[in-house]
N, C-alpha and C positions, 0 to 999 in steps of 0.2 A: 788870690789866687793861687795856688799851686799852678806850676807847669808840668804838667802830663807829658810820659815818653811812651810810645808806641811804637812795638815790635811785632815778630809773626815768628810763630813756629806750626811745625809739618807734624801731623801726629801718623801714624803706621800706616791710617791706610791713605795717606798725601795726601789731606784737608789741611789748608793752610788756614792756622786761629791767629786774629790778631789780638794782644793783648796790651793793656794799659796799665804802666807804673807810677806812682803818683806819692806826694810827702814824703815826709821821714819818719824813722824810726824803727820799730818791731815792727815785721809784717804780720796783715792779715789779706786775703783772699777771702772775693765774691764772686760765687759762683753764677753763672750765666742765665737769663730767665728773661721772659717774652715781654718784649723782643730788646734789644742792647743793638747800638752803636756811639761808640767809643768817642767818635769827634762830635753827632749830633745830643747824644745825653749829657755829657758831661755840665756845661752850661744851659740845661734846660731848665723849665718851672716845677718839671715832676721829680725829676732828680737830682740836680745839683745840692740842694740844700744836705740831702743824705751822702750823696760822695764825699763833701768837705767835711762833715762830721766826722765819718769814719777816717779820713787821710789827716786829721787834724795831728795826732798824736803817732802817726802810721806810716807804714809805707802802705797805700793799697794798692793791691794788683787786681785787677777785674780783666774780664775779657768778651770779645764777640764770641756767642757759639759760634759751630758750624749754621752754614743757611742764612745768614744774616748780618748786617751791620759790613764791618770792612774781612769778614772773614768771608771765605769761601761758600759761593751761594750753589753753584754746581755740584752737587754732590750724591752721592749716590745714597748712603748711609744718612737716615735723622731719625735715631734711635735711642731708647733710653741707655743703651749700654756706648753709642757712641759719644750722647754728652757727657756720660764720666768720661771717657778717656780723653775728650776736650779738656776737660779741666785737668787728668793729668799731664798731659803733654804741655798747659802752660805751670804747671807749678816743676815740673823736670825743669821748663828752658826759664824758669827765672831763678832755677840753682834754691829752692827754698828747703830749709829743713824742717822745719817744725812752724805752725801758725797757726792761729784762728779761722774757721771757715763760716762765712757767712750766706746763707742761702735764702734766695725771697723765691716764694710760690712754687714751680718746678724745680726751682735752684735747691730746694728744701732735700728733697727726694735725692737728689742726684749729689749732696754734699753728703747725706747719709750714708751713701753708697761709697762713698770715697774714703771716709773717715773708716768704714767697715773695711774695705781691702786696704787702708794705710795705715794703720792704728799709731805707728811711730812719727808719723805725719803731721795730724790732726790733734794739738793743743786744744780745741774748746767748739763748739757748732753753735753760731747765733741761727735760728730758725726762725722768718716771719712771715707769716700769711701761708703756711706751707699744709703739705699731706704728703701721706705714705701710699696709698691708695688713689690711681685717677679715675677718670670722671666713668668708664666703661666698667667700672666695680665698685668705686665710692658712690654713687651716686642714682637716684631714684630712677624708675623706668622714665618717669615725664621728662628727667635731667636729659637724659642719656639722648633718647630723640630731639630734645631742644638743642643737643651741642651739635648732634647729624644734623638738621636744618640748617645752625650756622656755617657748618664746612662749608653746605651748599652756597650757601649766600657767598663764601669765601671766597668757593672759585670758580665764582659768575663774576663778583663786584669790587673786589678787594683791589683790582689795578685801576678803576676807572676815578675819573675827578669827583665822582659823586662822595660824598665820607660817611656816607650815611650804613653801607657795608661794616665798615673797621667804626664808626661809634657804635658800633654794637659791645666791641671790647672797651673801649671809652668810659662808656655808660656803665659799665657792670665793674669796672677797674677801678672807678674812684667817684660813686653816685651822688659824693660834695664835694666837686671839684668844679670851679669857675667855668664859665664857658671858654673862657679863655687857655684852663690845662684842658679843656675839651677838643678845641678846636687841635691845638700841638698835639695830640695823641695822636688824634686821627692822621692829621700829617706824615707825623714821625713815623708811623706804624706801615703806610706807601712807600714810604725811601726808605725804608728798615730792609724790607722782605719783598721774595716775588709772591703772588698767590699761590703757585705751587705747594711754594716751600710754607706759608703759613696754613695749608691744609694738613701738609706731611707735619709740622711741629703739632698741630689739635689731635690729628689721628695716633702721633707719637705720646702724646700726655695718656691720652684713657688709658693707654695699656701698664702705664707706672703700677709696682707694687712693691715697696720694699718692705712690708708687713716685719716680716721672717728677720730683718737685718734692725733692727729696733733694738732689742734686748740686748745685743750683742757690741750697741756703744757703749767705751766705758768713761769718756769724757765729759768734762764739764759742759753741758746743756741749757744754752737759754731759751725758751719756746716764746714767741709774741707772736700775739692773734687776735684782730680785731672783732672786734665782739659779732658787729653786723655785718661783716664780709658776707659782701654779694658774688664774690666768683669761688671763693674756696671757705665751706661754713667753718664755727668754731667748732663743730663736733672734730673734726680731722687735727685742728691746732690742740686739741686736748687728749685726743688718740696719740699725739708726737709723744707729749710732754707726759703719759700716763705711761705708753710701751719703753722709754727709752728713761735707764734706771738712773734717780738723782736727779732729772731735768727740772726747771724750775717752767712752770708758766706764769704770762703775765698777759690778762688778756685789758686790752687796750679801745677806748671807747670812740668806738670812729663803724664808719661803713663801707669805709675805700680799703681795697686790696691793696693797690699802691696810694700810701699813705705821704702825705703833702706836706712841705714842708710850713703852713701858716697855720696847720688846724694843732689844737691842743694834743691829740692822741700823738704828734710827732715827736713832740715833746716829750713827753715821757716815756715813749720807745727810745730816742737817742741818748736820754739820760738811764737807762734803763741796759743799753746796750754798753756806755762809758763806764758804767758803775760794776759790773759784770768783766771787764775784762782789764778793768782796774785791779779785779780782786782775784783773779788767776792765779795760783802759783807758778814763780817763778823757775825758769832753769828747763 
């Protein structure tokens, strides 16, 4: 396994962001998602195989967004605007000129906003389990009420030793996960952010809306989405693919929002990404 190198950069509003570089070859950047920790997730049963695949032929740059992981937790601003600025900080600190950008879950709209703001920097987009509108706009009244209830449970129980409050997320992110996967993710979430920030993240995700930016994306775009994703409906992935000019949609046979390395859908996803990156125009 490659050895990752961790460094830090500071955003314009004074937040210290941790980022990791691993592998060799042309750079590829992965935007932050719910939740990250550069040290804990690098060799985890959830993420390790995916990160290794991205770093197999490329230099992978990934980071912990503000409020979690190795980045500053005590921050004034947790918002979509701030998430995009975290990505800008990392790209500038790493000295990158042009690169493919990978966005998972809310990392997808962050990547879209970055690509619209910096078209000269982004050579391609890979969007996995992504969406254009947050849960306050893109969900039914019942789903909005459910999300509000989960935020209340998070505020009351996130930091306790009882994993039930965090298991709500584990179960919807990975309904096909093994008990070991779910237990690891339960504990990982507790270690990765504070109860207050977990609520603030959920609140910020609800307000995301990048629909107006989608027609402005001109780079090659690959959209991958699990058919029965329990967290973000396939219709959201279809909207991305339909609204971004020339985007290609690949539907994966899974119910997991986070694809796991042992499932056939992961193999399909990895192969599609590898082929997509290989076929990109050079220069």
